[in-house]
C-alpha positions as CSV (number, residue, x, y, z in Angstrom):
1,M,10.4,-26.5,-8.1
2,N,13.5,-25.0,-6.6
3,R,13.6,-22.8,-3.4
4,R,13.6,-19.5,-5.3
5,E,10.7,-20.5,-7.5
6,F,8.8,-21.7,-4.3
7,L,9.4,-18.4,-2.5
8,A,8.6,-16.3,-5.6
9,T,5.3,-18.1,-6.0
10,G,4.5,-17.6,-2.3
11,V,5.3,-13.8,-2.4
12,A,3.4,-13.4,-5.6
13,G,0.4,-15.3,-4.2
14,L,0.3,-13.1,-1.1
15,A,0.5,-10.0,-3.2
16,A,-2.2,-11.1,-5.5
17,T,-4.5,-11.9,-2.6
18,N,-4.0,-8.4,-1.2
19,L,-4.4,-6.7,-4.5
20,A,-7.4,-8.6,-5.7
21,G,-10.0,-7.1,-3.3
22,G,-12.1,-4.4,-4.8
23,A,-11.9,-1.6,-7.4
24,Q,-8.2,-1.0,-7.0
25,A,-7.2,-4.4,-8.5
26,A,-5.1,-3.8,-11.6
27,S,-6.1,-5.0,-15.1
28,N,-2.5,-5.6,-15.7
29,P,-0.5,-6.0,-12.4
30,A,2.8,-6.3,-14.3
31,E,2.6,-2.6,-15.1
32,R,2.5,-1.6,-11.5
33,Q,5.7,-1.0,-9.5
34,F,6.5,-2.2,-6.1
35,F,8.1,0.1,-3.5
36,E,10.3,-1.4,-0.8
37,W,10.4,1.2,2.1
38,R,13.2,0.6,4.6
39,Q,13.9,2.5,7.8
40,Y,17.5,1.9,9.0
41,H,17.7,2.6,12.8
42,L,21.2,3.7,13.1
43,R,23.8,3.4,15.9
44,T,25.4,6.4,17.4
45,G,29.1,6.9,17.4
46,S,31.7,5.9,14.8
47,N,29.3,3.5,12.9
48,K,26.5,6.0,12.4
49,N,27.4,6.7,8.8
50,L,28.2,3.2,7.6
51,V,24.8,2.6,6.0
52,G,24.8,6.0,4.2
53,D,28.5,5.6,3.1
54,F,27.8,2.1,1.7
55,L,24.8,3.3,-0.3
56,K,26.6,6.4,-1.6
57,N,29.8,4.7,-2.6
58,V,28.8,1.2,-3.5
59,G,25.2,0.2,-2.9
60,I,23.1,2.4,-5.1
61,A,25.2,1.8,-8.2
62,A,25.0,-2.0,-7.5
63,M,21.3,-1.8,-7.1
64,N,21.0,0.1,-10.4
65,R,23.1,-2.7,-12.1
66,I,20.6,-5.4,-11.0
67,G,17.6,-3.5,-12.2
68,I,16.5,-1.4,-9.3
69,K,16.8,1.8,-11.3
70,T,15.7,4.3,-8.7
71,V,16.9,4.4,-5.1
72,G,15.8,7.2,-2.7
73,V,17.7,8.0,0.5
74,F,16.3,10.5,3.0
75,N,17.0,12.0,6.4
76,P,14.0,13.0,8.5
77,V,13.5,16.7,9.1
78,Y,10.2,16.3,11.0
79,G,9.1,13.0,12.5
80,P,10.7,10.3,14.7
81,S,13.7,11.8,16.6
82,K,15.8,8.6,16.8
83,P,18.6,8.4,14.2
84,T,17.0,6.9,11.2
85,L,17.9,6.7,7.5
86,H,14.9,6.2,5.2
87,V,15.6,4.2,2.0
88,L,13.2,3.6,-0.9
89,L,13.8,0.9,-3.5
90,V,11.7,0.9,-6.7
91,H,11.1,-2.5,-8.1
92,D,9.5,-3.4,-11.4
93,S,8.5,-6.9,-10.3
94,L,8.1,-9.1,-7.3
95,D,11.0,-11.2,-8.5
96,S,13.2,-8.2,-8.1
97,V,12.1,-7.9,-4.5
98,L,12.8,-11.5,-3.8
99,S,16.2,-11.7,-5.5
100,A,17.8,-8.3,-4.7
101,S,19.7,-9.2,-1.6
102,S,21.3,-12.4,-3.1
103,R,22.2,-10.6,-6.3
104,L,23.8,-7.7,-4.5
105,L,25.9,-10.1,-2.4
106,E,27.1,-11.7,-5.7
107,D,28.1,-8.3,-7.2
108,K,31.9,-8.0,-7.4
109,Q,32.0,-4.3,-6.6
110,V,29.9,-5.0,-3.5
111,Q,32.2,-7.8,-2.5
112,E,35.4,-5.7,-3.0
113,K,34.3,-2.3,-1.8
114,G,31.4,-3.0,0.7
115,T,33.4,-4.8,3.4
116,A,33.2,-1.9,5.9
117,F,29.4,-2.3,5.8
118,L,29.0,-6.0,5.2
119,D,31.6,-7.4,7.6
120,T,30.9,-5.5,10.8
121,S,31.1,-7.5,14.0
122,M,28.2,-8.5,16.3
123,S,29.4,-6.0,18.9
124,E,29.8,-3.1,16.4
125,P,27.1,-3.6,13.7
126,A,26.3,-1.1,11.0
127,Y,22.8,-0.4,12.3
128,V,20.5,-1.5,15.1
129,R,17.6,-2.9,13.0
130,V,15.8,-2.4,9.7
131,E,12.0,-2.0,9.5
132,S,10.7,-2.8,6.0
133,S,7.4,-2.5,4.2
134,L,6.4,-3.7,0.7
135,L,4.0,-1.5,-1.2
136,A,2.1,-2.0,-4.5
137,A,1.6,1.1,-6.6
138,F,-2.0,2.4,-7.1
139,T,-3.6,1.7,-10.4
140,H,-4.1,5.4,-11.1
141,M,-0.4,6.2,-10.5
142,P,1.3,2.9,-11.3
143,K,4.8,4.2,-11.4
144,L,7.0,6.5,-9.3
145,E,7.2,10.0,-10.6
146,A,10.6,11.4,-9.5
147,P,10.6,15.2,-8.8
148,T,13.5,15.9,-11.1
149,A,12.4,19.5,-11.8
150,M,12.9,20.5,-8.2
151,K,16.6,20.9,-7.5
152,D,16.0,21.9,-3.9
153,R,13.2,19.9,-2.3
154,I,11.6,18.3,0.7
155,L,9.5,15.2,0.6
156,E,6.4,14.6,2.7
157,L,5.6,11.0,3.5
158,R,2.1,10.4,4.8
159,I,0.9,7.1,6.1
160,Y,-2.8,6.5,6.4
161,E,-4.0,3.6,8.7
162,S,-7.5,2.2,8.7
163,H,-9.4,0.3,11.3
164,S,-10.5,-2.4,8.8
165,V,-9.5,-3.8,5.4
166,K,-12.8,-2.6,4.0
167,M,-12.2,1.0,4.9
168,G,-8.6,0.8,3.8
169,K,-9.7,-0.3,0.4
170,R,-12.3,2.4,0.3
171,K,-9.7,5.1,0.9
172,I,-7.6,3.7,-1.9
173,Q,-10.7,3.8,-4.1
174,M,-11.2,7.4,-3.2
175,F,-7.7,8.2,-4.4
176,N,-8.2,6.2,-7.6
177,E,-11.7,6.1,-9.0
178,G,-12.9,8.8,-6.7
179,G,-10.5,11.3,-8.3
180,E,-8.4,12.5,-5.3
181,I,-5.1,11.9,-7.2
182,G,-6.4,14.0,-10.0
183,I,-7.4,16.8,-7.6
184,F,-3.9,16.6,-6.1
185,K,-2.3,17.2,-9.5
186,K,-4.9,19.8,-10.6
187,T,-4.3,22.0,-7.5
188,G,-0.5,22.0,-7.9
189,L,0.6,19.2,-5.5
190,S,3.4,17.0,-6.9
191,P,2.8,13.3,-6.0
192,V,5.9,11.1,-6.1
193,L,4.2,7.8,-5.3
194,F,1.1,6.2,-3.9
195,G,1.3,2.6,-2.5
196,E,-0.8,0.1,-0.7
197,T,1.1,-1.8,2.0
198,I,0.9,-5.5,1.2
199,I,3.5,-6.6,3.8
200,G,4.6,-4.5,6.8
201,P,3.6,-3.2,10.2
202,N,0.3,-1.4,11.2
203,M,-1.8,-2.8,8.4
204,P,-4.1,-2.0,6.7
205,N,-2.4,1.2,5.6
206,L,-1.3,3.1,2.5
207,H,1.7,5.4,1.9
208,Y,2.0,8.4,-0.4
209,M,4.8,10.9,-1.0
210,L,4.6,14.5,-2.2
211,A,7.5,16.8,-3.3
212,F,7.8,20.5,-2.3
213,K,10.4,23.2,-2.7
214,D,10.3,24.0,1.0
215,M,7.9,24.2,4.0
216,A,6.4,27.5,2.8
217,D,5.6,25.9,-0.6
218,R,4.1,22.9,1.2
219,D,1.8,25.0,3.3
220,Q,0.6,27.2,0.4
221,K,-0.1,24.2,-1.9
222,W,-2.0,22.3,0.8
223,Q,-4.2,25.3,1.3
224,V,-5.0,25.5,-2.4
225,F,-6.0,21.8,-2.2
226,R,-8.2,22.3,0.9
227,D,-10.0,25.2,-0.8
228,D,-10.6,23.4,-4.0
229,P,-14.4,22.9,-4.7
230,D,-13.8,19.4,-6.2
231,W,-12.0,18.3,-3.0
232,K,-14.7,19.8,-0.8
233,K,-17.4,17.9,-2.7
234,L,-15.4,14.6,-2.7
235,S,-14.5,14.9,1.0
236,A,-18.2,15.5,1.9
237,D,-19.3,12.3,0.3
238,P,-20.8,10.1,3.0
239,A,-19.3,7.0,1.3
240,Y,-15.9,8.3,2.4
241,K,-16.6,8.9,6.1
242,D,-14.6,7.4,8.9
243,M,-11.9,5.7,6.8
244,L,-8.8,6.6,8.7
245,S,-7.8,5.6,12.2
246,N,-4.4,7.1,12.3
247,T,-2.2,9.4,10.2
248,T,1.6,9.7,10.3
249,D,3.3,12.7,8.7
250,I,7.1,12.7,8.1
251,I,9.0,15.4,6.4
252,L,12.2,14.1,4.6
253,R,15.1,15.7,2.9
254,P,16.9,13.7,0.2
255,T,20.6,13.1,0.7
256,D,23.0,14.5,-2.0
257,Y,23.2,11.0,-3.5
258,S,19.5,10.2,-3.5
259,Q,18.0,9.4,-6.9
260,I,14.6,10.8,-5.8
């Protein structure tokens, strides 16, 4: 077994362990996508745009060539105030997650046109650090649904943390078998993705993203959801009490080169 096979087996084993617990385990995990969520903490000054320029001019096209068919790039409108670029990579397999960096570095276009980003010095790096999480799509929404019908849009990213693995799994079950995803769609909300974090900080947690035309559209649609009788019945179920210990809400705006 070579190093890549060993690492792939290890990552797959870890993911399988996290996905196997409870009702949200997939009957066919191969059909579920994996979402790699990155937060690039940017430098100020002349190097602030290096990450975005690389993605816009070189990186996204190269990612598409190696099978990462959808890449989202977003600026925060509401959320953490430090300069951050949010990047979402949509993978069809764990092997894609494992091999992406190596394959990108082997890409000729990246080698020729990405030097301003790749070859920065230690004293003048392209970014401060990257925070990254790996998410597995929910069984009842196994693939990303890009909001292509909305030309002008904002994205709301919500992160739900739980105090225990058991309660984190129960919240996922509420979205899936409990029918909360269906209520979202019935009431006019536009989900983009739902994902359980299998590697990342502040676990156990889940992420989901919704698309809106603007903040007024967001507020109106959330009110319709809150007033829905099916939601009121579901949320009153004692089985779904005390599942969340913390909620993070971030409003994002896609860049002009984002594919989401």
